[in-house]
N, C-alpha and C positions, 0 to 999 in steps of 0.2 A: 490506430495511429499509423500514418503513412511513413515512408522511408525518410522524407524530409523532416518530419516532426521528431522521429527517433534520433536523427543526427543532431537536431537542434537541442533536444532534451539532454543528450549526452554532453554537449558542449556547455550547457547551462548549469547542470545539476551540481557541480562542485562549488558554484558561487551563489546560486539563487537562494534567497532567504527561505522560501517554502520548502525546497528540497533539503536545505541544511538543517532546519529544525525537525523535519520528519526523520532524517537520519539520526539525529540526536535522540528522538523518542524511541526509535528502534534500538539504539545502543542501551538506553535505560531499561527497556523491556528485557533485553538479553542479560543485563546485570541482575535484574529481578529474578529471572529464571535460575541463574546460577546461585543466587542467595537462597532460593527455594530448594536447592539440592540438585538441580538439573546439571548434568554433565554434557558439555557441548558435543554434539554428534553430527549426523548428516542432516542438512537442511536443504529445502527446495525453495527457491525464490521465484514464484510464478509471475510472469509478466515482467521479467527483469529489465527489459529494454537495455539501456547502457550499462547496467550492473552497479549503480551507485549503492543500492541496499545490499547487494550481494557482497560487495567489498566490506561493508560494515559487519556482516556475518563472519566473513573470513578473519577480520581483525579481532573479533571477539572469541576466536578459537574454534568456530564451527567449520565443518566441511561442507561448504555451500555449492549447490549446483544452480546455475541460472537457467531457468526455463523461459524460452522466448518463442512465440509463434512465428514471428516474421524473420525472414532471412537477414534483413538489414539490422534488426535489433540484435540478433545472434552474432552477426559479424562484429558489431561494435563491442559487445561484451567479450568476445574472443580477443579482440585487439587490446583489451585491458587485462589480458592474462587470466581470465576467469574460465572455469569449467562450464561449458554451455551444452544444453541439449535443446533441440527444437521440438515443440509439441503443443498440443491443445489442452487447455485446462479442464475440458470435459472428458478427456481420455488421456490421463497422465501416463507417460511412459516410465512408470516406476512400479516396483513390486508392492504387493499388499503388505502393510505393516513395516515398510522398509525405512521410514523417515522419522526422525525425532522432532523435527520442526518444519512447518510450512509457513511462508510469508506470502501474502497476496495484497500488495499495496496498490490501491486504485486499479483493480483488475475486474472485480465482479460486475461493475457497472458496464463493462464492455461486452459482457456475455449475455446473449438472449436468454438461455436456459441456465441461469446462475445456480439453480438448485442442483443441476448435474455436476457443476464444478465443485460445489460444497460436498456432494456425495463422494466424488473422486478424492477430495482432500481427506475425508474421513478414512477412505479405503487405504490410502498410502501411509497414513500416520500409524505409528505403533501405538498400542494401548498406553495412555498417559502422555502421548505426544501433544505438542502445542501448535495451535494455529494463531497467527497474528494477521489482522486484516485492517485496512483502511478503505473507506469508500466516500464519495461525495454525498453530502447530506441535503435533504429537503428539496422536493420538487418545486417549491416556491422560488428557488434560486435557478431553475432551469432557464437556459439562455442559448444563444447561438454558439457560445463556447462549448456547451455540451454536445450540440449537433456536430460541430467541427471535430470534436474529440471522439466522436462515434460512441457516445454513451447511449445505453438503452434506458437508463433511469438514474435518479438520485434516490437515496434511501432515507426513510425515517427509522427510528430505533426498532419499532415492532417488526418492520419488514426485514431488516438485517438480522435481527435475532431469530426471526422465523425461518429464514433460509438456512442458518447455521444449525439450529436445533432440529429442523426437519431432517437434516443429514445425519443426526445422531451424535452431534457434538455438544458439549456442555459449555455454556458461556460463563467465564469467570469475571470479565470486566467489559463494560460498554460505556463509552463516554463521547462527548463532543470535543472537537478540536477546532482551532481557528475561530473561536467565539468572539473575541474582541474586535476582530477585523470584519466580522460579518456585515455590518452596515456598509462599509466601504466596498466590499465585494459585491453586495447586492446592487449598489448604485452603479458600479462599474459594469457588471454583467448585463444590466438593462440596456447599456449602450454597445455591448459587444457585437462584433460582426463576424467573429471567428475565434479560433484558438488564441488565447491571450498569452501564450508562453513567450516570455521575453525577459531580458535582464534589465533590471532597474538601474538608474544611476547609483553609484556606491552609497551616497548618503541616504537615499530613499531605501535602498536594499537593507542597509544597516538598521534604519529606523523600524522597518517592517519586521525584521528579525527580532528586534528588541521587544516589540509588542507581543509576538507569539511566544517568546521566551518567558514573558511575564505570566503567561497562563500556567506555567509550572507551579506557581506559588499562590495563585488566586482560586477561590472556590467557584469556578465557572463551568466545570465539566458537565453539569446538568442542564445548562442553558443551550439554546439553539446555536449551532455552529455551522461552519462551511463543510466540515468533514465529520465522519464518525470513525471511531477506533474501537476495535474489538479484540479481545483475547479469549480463546476457547481451547478446549482439550478433548481428546478422544477418551472416553471412559475406559477404565481398566486398571 
């Protein structure tokens, strides 16, 4: 993602339906961890960009660090008052076993050697620590949007689970997200000429958010979606 896209993302993410529901999912994940007995500790948000998810971690009581490869993304996160370090996901600047939680939201698809990033995540997690991941799903949805976003791939369930388990992590949950809007996304992406990141008119934005919110209550997680979500942990 280039500097212009990072600035654009930072300006949009507080209002855009897609980012809003993804932050809500992260917040629910964090509540589940706490109900399961996890005590908020040190978290690393890989590929933090403007830091929208990092702020969710902080609000939930974690001590988050935003990891961003680009200077522009790191600058935006610092402007938002976040603790930021620059680094590469395949060579994390963190001690082994030093983190309680790692988040990588729409990150792995940007890394050619995604298995190296997964191995690094396992290294820096403490035994029992948690990994939360989202990735774009299904190469049948590949389009110019992916090219402009500098994706190497979109994932199916077996591929995502394989990368994570190869690194020595145990998968607890794996499901589809943005299932109901998949036909709309598929049709839109066929006409895409680049990155589609943009703010919808408020009524459209609200309607799209309502559709993805409905997925919280419907049995659609096993159906094909636009994204995959995964929760894993380091054994121990």
